[in-house]
TORDO-567703 format. One record per residue (C-alpha): residue in one letter; x, y, z. Coordinates in pm, 1 decimal, m for minus. Each point is the difference from the previous one (the first is absolute). Example, Ala and Ser with C-alpha at 12.3 -4.5 7.8 and 13.67 -1.06 7.14 Angstrom:
2
   type          X          Y          Z
      A     1230.0     m450.0      780.0
      S      137.0      344.0      m66.0
***
This chain:
305
   type          X          Y          Z
      M      336.6      m98.1    m4379.8
      D      269.5      m90.8     m252.3
      G      335.4       84.0      154.0
      L     m139.1       71.0      344.8
      D       50.1     m213.7      307.6
      L     m274.9      m16.3      261.8
      T      259.7       86.2      264.3
      Y       21.1      347.0     m154.6
      F     m352.7       64.2      123.6
      Y       88.8     m104.5      352.8
      T      301.1      231.6      m13.1
      F     m212.8      284.2     m137.6
      K     m253.3      m52.6      278.9
      E      268.6        8.7      267.8
      V      155.5      321.2     m137.9
      A     m345.6      159.8       m1.6
      K      m39.5     m101.6      363.6
      S      344.5       95.8      132.9
      G       81.0      291.7     m229.9
      S      358.5     m122.1      m21.8
      Y      199.4     m222.1     m234.8
      T      245.4      m70.6      282.7
      K     m268.3     m109.9      247.4
      T     m167.0     m209.2     m270.8
      G      328.8     m178.1      m67.9
      E       46.6      m69.5      371.4
      E     m355.7     m130.5       35.0
      L       10.0     m224.2     m308.7
      G      364.0     m103.6       20.0
      Y      111.8      179.5     m319.0
      A      283.6      239.4      m68.0
      Q     m119.4      356.3      m53.0
      S      124.0      m18.3     m357.4
      S     m229.0     m299.0      m60.5
      V     m300.5      194.4      129.1
      T       91.9      292.9     m226.2
      T       30.7     m233.2     m299.1
      Q     m338.0     m163.0       61.9
      I     m179.3      333.9       27.7
      K      178.5      124.0     m312.6
      K     m116.4     m307.4     m192.3
      L     m359.7       64.8      109.0
      E       29.1      361.5     m112.2
      E      145.7     m106.5     m335.5
      H     m273.7     m259.0      m47.9
      Y     m281.5      248.0       69.3
      H      181.7      297.7     m158.3
      T      m60.8      221.3      300.4
      V      159.3      125.5      320.6
      L     m130.8     m181.6      309.3
      F      187.5      178.6      280.6
      E      131.5      348.9       63.6
      R      223.2      113.0      283.4
      V     m162.9      236.8      249.1
      G      253.8       93.4      265.3
      R      150.4     m329.0      116.9
      R     m299.9     m209.6     m100.8
      M      m90.1     m170.1     m325.0
      C     m364.3       86.4      m70.3
      L     m235.7     m148.0     m255.6
      T      m79.9      204.7     m307.6
      Q     m354.2       m0.2     m136.1
      S       98.9     m290.0     m225.4
      G      149.0     m176.0      302.0
      E     m325.8       39.5      191.1
      Q     m186.9     m157.6     m292.0
      L      240.3     m291.4      m20.7
      L      m14.1      m57.9      376.7
      H     m377.7      m46.3      m27.1
      Y       50.7     m286.6     m247.1
      V      305.3     m144.2      174.4
      N     m197.7      m35.3      323.8
      Q     m261.2     m202.7     m188.6
      I      261.5     m212.1     m178.3
      V      187.7      m83.0      320.8
      S     m326.2      m76.4      179.0
      L     m106.9     m240.1     m276.0
      V      339.3     m172.7       m1.4
      E      m17.8      m51.7      377.2
      E     m362.2     m116.5      m26.7
      A       96.5     m257.0     m262.5
      E      286.7     m130.4      212.3
      I     m223.2      m36.8      305.0
      Q     m282.6     m165.7     m193.4
      L      237.9     m246.9     m163.0
      T      162.7      m94.1      330.3
      K     m318.3      m56.7      200.1
      G       39.2     m271.3      258.4
      T      372.6       64.5       24.0
      N      220.0      249.7      179.2
      L     m139.0      335.6     m115.5
      R      236.3      254.0     m153.8
      G      m27.4      363.5      m86.8
      T      m24.4      314.9      209.5
      L     m273.0      129.9      229.8
      K       33.1      370.5       80.2
      V     m183.5      113.9      311.3
      G       m9.7      351.1      142.8
      T      m83.3       50.8      366.0
      V       36.2      235.7      294.1
      E      284.2      m38.4      249.0
      S     m211.6     m122.4      291.8
      L     m161.6     m279.8     m203.2
      A      329.8      m99.6     m159.9
      A      168.3      m27.8      338.9
      Y     m276.4     m137.3      222.4
      F     m260.2     m172.4     m219.9
      L      102.8     m111.5     m347.3
      T      316.6     m205.4       48.2
      P     m166.7     m328.6      111.0
      Y     m211.7        2.5     m315.2
      I      301.9       65.9     m221.5
      K      176.0     m290.9      168.6
      S     m300.8     m223.1      m69.3
      L       17.8       94.9     m367.6
      K      374.7      m42.0      m33.5
      E       47.3     m336.9      171.1
      P     m178.6     m207.2     m268.4
      N      121.4      231.1     m279.6
      P      368.8       74.5       67.8
      D       55.1      124.8     m356.6
      M     m277.8      256.8       30.7
      K      136.1      352.5       40.9
      I     m206.4      218.3      234.8
      L       86.2      369.1        7.5
      L     m128.8      214.8      287.0
      E       15.5      377.8       m8.7
      S     m125.2      226.3      276.0
      G     m156.5      341.2      m44.4
      L     m296.0      221.9       77.2
      C     m348.2     m127.8      m84.2
      Q      m63.2      260.9     m270.5
      H      323.8      m86.9     m178.0
      L      m75.1     m371.3       30.3
      R     m348.6       45.5     m149.8
      D      147.9      196.5     m288.5
      G      262.4     m271.2      m44.3
      V     m268.5     m267.3      m38.5
      I     m193.7      208.5     m252.7
      E      317.2       72.7     m198.4
      G      108.6     m365.5        2.2
      K      303.0       48.2      224.3
      F     m143.2     m249.9      250.6
      D     m203.1     m315.5      m51.3
      A     m181.4       83.0      323.3
      A       31.1      221.1      305.3
      L      m78.9      m64.0      364.3
      L     m134.5      324.3      144.5
      L      m81.9      133.0      344.9
      D     m266.6      259.9      m69.6
      Q     m369.2       66.0      m40.4
      L     m162.6     m265.9     m216.6
      Q       83.8       87.9     m357.1
      E     m269.3       74.8     m254.7
      S      135.2       40.2     m350.3
      P     m135.0      m80.2     m348.6
      E      345.0     m139.9      m85.7
      L       71.6     m211.0      308.2
      M     m123.5     m316.8      162.2
      T       12.4       23.0      379.7
      I       13.4     m298.4      233.9
      P      m53.9      103.5      363.6
      I      209.9     m210.7      236.2
      R      m86.7      146.7      339.6
      E      m48.4      323.7      187.5
      E      338.7       85.6      145.8
      E       m1.0      128.9      356.0
      L      170.7      335.4       52.7
      V      116.6       85.2      350.7
      M      116.5      316.9      170.3
      V      321.5      m66.5      188.8
      S      207.1      191.3      255.0
      S      287.0      m60.6      238.8
      P      m94.9     m216.6      301.8
      N       m2.9      300.3      233.4
      H     m190.5      246.6     m216.2
      P     m263.9      205.0      190.8
      L     m279.3     m114.6     m233.4
      R       53.1     m363.7       98.8
      N     m244.9       26.6      290.5
      R     m289.0      137.4     m207.2
      T     m297.6     m228.2      m56.5
      E      m34.5      158.6     m344.0
      V      223.9      229.7     m201.7
      M     m176.1      254.6     m222.6
      L      146.6      207.8     m280.9
      K      m36.0      313.5      212.1
      D      232.5     m160.1      258.0
      L      283.8       18.8     m253.1
      S       24.6      379.4      m16.8
      E      305.5        7.3      226.4
      E      163.1     m307.7     m149.7
      T      276.5      m58.3     m251.8
      I     m122.6     m230.7     m275.2
      I      245.5     m227.1     m176.6
      F     m126.5      m57.9     m352.5
      T       89.1     m237.5     m277.1
      E      109.2      160.3     m327.6
      E     m229.7      231.2     m194.7
      G     m238.5     m189.2     m225.8
      C      m42.9     m290.9      242.7
      S     m369.5      m91.1        2.7
      Y      m56.3       m9.2      374.7
      R      205.3      315.4       54.1
      I     m235.4      177.5     m241.1
      M     m303.1     m134.5      189.9
      F      146.5      103.7      336.7
      E       86.2      350.7     m120.3
      N     m343.9       41.8     m156.3
      A     m166.0     m103.1      328.7
      L      211.1      250.1      195.1
      R      m80.2      274.2     m250.1
      T     m371.9      m76.4        2.1
      E      m16.4       31.4      378.5
      G      222.2      307.5        2.4
      V      277.2     m160.5      203.7
      Q      343.2      160.1      m32.8
      T      268.6     m222.1      149.7
      K      307.8      135.1      175.9
      S      243.0     m119.5     m265.4
      K       58.4     m263.9     m267.2
      I      284.1     m237.6      m81.5
      S        4.2     m203.6     m319.9
      F      191.3     m317.5      m92.2
      S      m24.6     m241.3     m291.3
      S      131.8     m285.3      217.6
      L     m236.4     m186.4      232.6
      E      292.4     m107.1      216.4
      A      104.2      363.2       46.6
      I     m355.5       96.6       96.7
      K      m24.0     m280.6      255.8
      Q      333.8       95.4      152.5
      C     m103.7      364.6       31.0
      V     m325.0     m104.2      168.3
      A      189.0     m224.9      241.2
      D      233.0      291.3       79.8
      D     m302.7      216.6       87.6
      L       50.9      244.3     m286.8
      G     m367.6      m18.6      m96.0
      I     m293.7     m226.6      m82.8
      A      m89.2     m170.5     m326.8
      I     m269.5     m196.2     m179.8
      L      131.2     m319.9     m159.3
      P     m134.9     m336.9     m118.3
      K      m18.4     m234.2      297.4
      I      180.9     m273.2     m193.9
      A      304.4      229.5       m9.7
      V       17.2       58.3      376.6
      Q     m107.7     m332.6      153.2
      R      352.5      m93.0      108.1
      E       59.8      337.1      168.8
      L     m341.0       m6.5      171.6
      K       66.9     m348.1      135.5
      A      340.4      110.6      132.0
      N     m158.0      312.0      154.5
      V      241.0      217.5     m195.4
      I     m296.7      205.9     m115.3
      R     m360.8       14.0      114.8
      Q     m331.7       m3.7     m184.5
      L     m228.3      291.6       84.5
      P     m381.8      m37.8        6.6
      F      m69.1      186.1     m324.4
      Q     m245.9      m68.0     m283.0
      H     m142.0      217.3     m273.2
      E     m257.5     m107.9     m256.4
      S      165.5      189.9     m285.6
      I      341.7     m161.9       50.1
      K      m50.1     m348.3     m142.9
      V      215.9     m191.3     m244.8
      F      m23.4     m336.7     m171.5
      T      265.2     m237.9     m120.9
      Q      m99.3      m70.6     m360.1
      L      142.8     m141.8     m319.8
      V      m55.7      193.9     m322.2
      Y       78.6      m93.2     m358.1
      H     m100.1      126.9     m343.6
      K     m334.3     m125.6     m128.6
      K      161.6      m94.4     m331.1
      K      284.3     m184.2      169.7
      W       42.0     m366.5      m86.8
      I       m2.0     m199.0      323.8
      S      298.9     m231.8      m12.2
      P        3.0     m319.0      208.7
      I      246.7      153.7      246.9
      M     m212.9      312.7       37.6
      A     m309.3     m215.3       48.4
      Q      185.5     m180.5      279.6
      L       86.4      333.7      162.4
      I     m364.4      110.4      m14.1
      E     m113.9     m328.7      151.7
      L      257.1       20.1      280.0
      L      m92.9      357.0       87.1
      N     m371.2      m74.9       m9.0
      T       39.8     m265.3      266.4
      N      107.9      278.1      234.9
      G     m330.1      186.3      m41.6
      T     m351.2      m89.3      104.6
      S     m204.0     m252.9     m191.8
      E     m241.0      274.9     m101.2
      Q      256.7      223.7     m170.9
      K      m50.3       33.1     m371.7
      V      177.3      160.1     m292.8
      V      m98.4      363.3      m41.7
      T      m39.8       86.3     m366.9
      K     m113.5      362.6       13.8
***
């Protein structure tokens, strides 16, 4: 490490993440020239090229990929040492959590607040995405943990902590013709417009699979990545949707939209926390696990399949 500063590794990691020297400088508070100099010093030290430009993005070379593997371990050990040596005090470091939009907006924030209040110097980074991308991010070390809304995960690489089964509801405008049914079946949707979340969303996949299995062809489809846009379209009677109940409670209470009497055994999702089996559990992550577990039943256990 002679001649190298540990900050070079943090800079290298950020460039690998953002694909841009400019964005890295903005994120870390450096001039772009400083970022360029730090990467150049790493390349000179290891006698190799770490990045190559592909289009507008700086991409890791094979040597860069190898170094990133070790840098992730080095940074993790440095943060572990800092946390271990400051036990009983205000925790520092960074906790990176991936989650889906509905949980980030309607479930997770009280727990993040509970973590931050006694540890104001702790940096907690939240990033939303699709469950598959979040799982991959945990396995690749991009996230310390991910809060998913999906089928219970079974992976040889992941620990899964079930929090609770999350209720999904079918919603329509208050005056929709299906509102008077005692039960809505999939076959009743053949003349309906379905408003879906974005492709790759776990419960969209389940819903589409159920429709396909029963041979139901709906009238038309609309797709949005924004939950707020979906709820507004439902309220405006542009179609019906299936969404987590936690995301529509306010609108249901205000009678802006209406819950339809629909259930299907194959459309079930669980809020769950996943992290890599080899991941060191920092004190702040242990606190997050404990907080989330209090929201589940007393019988829920860690799934280690």
